[in-house]
C-alpha positions as a Python dict, from the first residue, in 0.01 Angstrom:
ca = {
    (1, 'M'): (0, 0, 0),
    (2, 'K'): (130, 338, -80),
    (3, 'K'): (232, 564, 193),
    (4, 'R'): (228, 946, 180),
    (5, 'Y'): (569, 1110, 249),
    (6, 'N'): (643, 1477, 304),
    (7, 'I'): (999, 1533, 158),
    (8, 'K'): (1213, 1838, 112),
    (9, 'I'): (1429, 1868, -196),
    (10, 'L'): (1646, 2185, -202),
    (11, 'E'): (1422, 2355, 43),
    (12, 'Q'): (1111, 2278, -160),
    (13, 'E'): (847, 2069, 10),
    (14, 'L'): (667, 1794, -183),
    (15, 'T'): (425, 1516, -84),
    (16, 'V'): (490, 1186, -265),
    (17, 'L'): (340, 848, -261),
    (18, 'S'): (551, 533, -242),
    (19, 'D'): (539, 168, -160),
    (20, 'A'): (903, 184, -35),
    (21, 'E'): (1020, 167, 321),
    (22, 'D'): (1077, 495, 522),
    (23, 'E'): (1451, 430, 511),
    (24, 'H'): (1455, 390, 142),
    (25, 'V'): (1262, 705, 76),
    (26, 'A'): (1488, 898, 301),
    (27, 'S'): (1794, 756, 118),
    (28, 'V'): (1646, 856, -215),
    (29, 'V'): (1578, 1203, -83),
    (30, 'R'): (1937, 1236, 47),
    (31, 'F'): (2068, 1114, -296),
    (32, 'V'): (1866, 1360, -496),
    (33, 'N'): (1960, 1645, -259),
    (34, 'E'): (2330, 1549, -281),
    (35, 'K'): (2316, 1538, -668),
    (36, 'M'): (2133, 1870, -688),
    (37, 'G'): (2381, 2019, -439),
    (38, 'E'): (2670, 1909, -667),
    (39, 'V'): (2514, 2099, -952),
    (40, 'L'): (2470, 2400, -737),
    (41, 'Q'): (2833, 2388, -638),
    (42, 'D'): (2945, 2394, -994),
    (43, 'K'): (2690, 2659, -1128),
    (44, 'N'): (2568, 2910, -889),
    (45, 'G'): (2274, 3126, -993),
    (46, 'L'): (2074, 2863, -1181),
    (47, 'K'): (1697, 2841, -1172),
    (48, 'I'): (1587, 2547, -950),
    (49, 'S'): (1424, 2389, -1275),
    (50, 'D'): (1772, 2404, -1439),
    (51, 'V'): (1939, 2254, -1140),
    (52, 'A'): (1672, 1975, -1142),
    (53, 'I'): (1731, 1907, -1503),
    (54, 'L'): (2112, 1907, -1476),
    (55, 'A'): (2097, 1665, -1177),
    (56, 'A'): (1854, 1446, -1365),
    (57, 'L'): (2097, 1432, -1655),
    (58, 'N'): (2382, 1345, -1421),
    (59, 'I'): (2182, 1083, -1247),
    (60, 'S'): (2073, 929, -1580),
    (61, 'E'): (2427, 923, -1695),
    (62, 'D'): (2537, 731, -1379),
    (63, 'F'): (2237, 496, -1408),
    (64, 'L'): (2303, 415, -1778),
    (65, 'E'): (2676, 342, -1702),
    (66, 'L'): (2579, 107, -1422),
    (67, 'K'): (2313, -54, -1635),
    (68, 'K'): (2581, -121, -1903),
    (69, 'V'): (2821, -263, -1631),
    (70, 'H'): (2536, -479, -1499),
    (71, 'Q'): (2460, -620, -1842),
    (72, 'E'): (2820, -692, -1901),
    (73, 'I'): (2849, -888, -1571),
    (74, 'C'): (2523, -1069, -1654),
    (75, 'D'): (2654, -1170, -1995),
    (76, 'Q'): (2978, -1286, -1845),
    (77, 'L'): (2788, -1498, -1587),
    (78, 'E'): (2570, -1644, -1860),
    (79, 'C'): (2877, -1746, -2050),
    (80, 'R'): (3046, -1903, -1763),
    (81, 'S'): (2733, -2085, -1660),
    (82, 'E'): (2708, -2225, -2002),
    (83, 'K'): (3074, -2340, -2002),
    (84, 'L'): (3025, -2502, -1663),
    (85, 'I'): (2717, -2688, -1783),
    (86, 'Q'): (2906, -2810, -2084),
    (87, 'L'): (3198, -2934, -1855),
    (88, 'I'): (2949, -3114, -1630),
    (89, 'E'): (2779, -3272, -1920),
    (90, 'E'): (3121, -3386, -2068),
    (91, 'V'): (3209, -3545, -1737),
    (92, 'N'): (2886, -3740, -1727),
}
């Protein structure tokens, strides 16, 4: 069941609904605030919407890189699993 959370992102208060645990929601809020803070450190004087867009782009770049690494690891595991199955079948 979705729970209502009152969160604050860069001093902007929002109400969101989530199925996640309280700790996870707090972790996500901290992460987003950190990423937006990084953008603000590099570029002062931006509108909040620009900060949000730049932070979203940075987060997306990180996510896509991790997704690529994850896929490479899955492919390696699949290849190794197939080799192990072949070796087991050869022994039998």
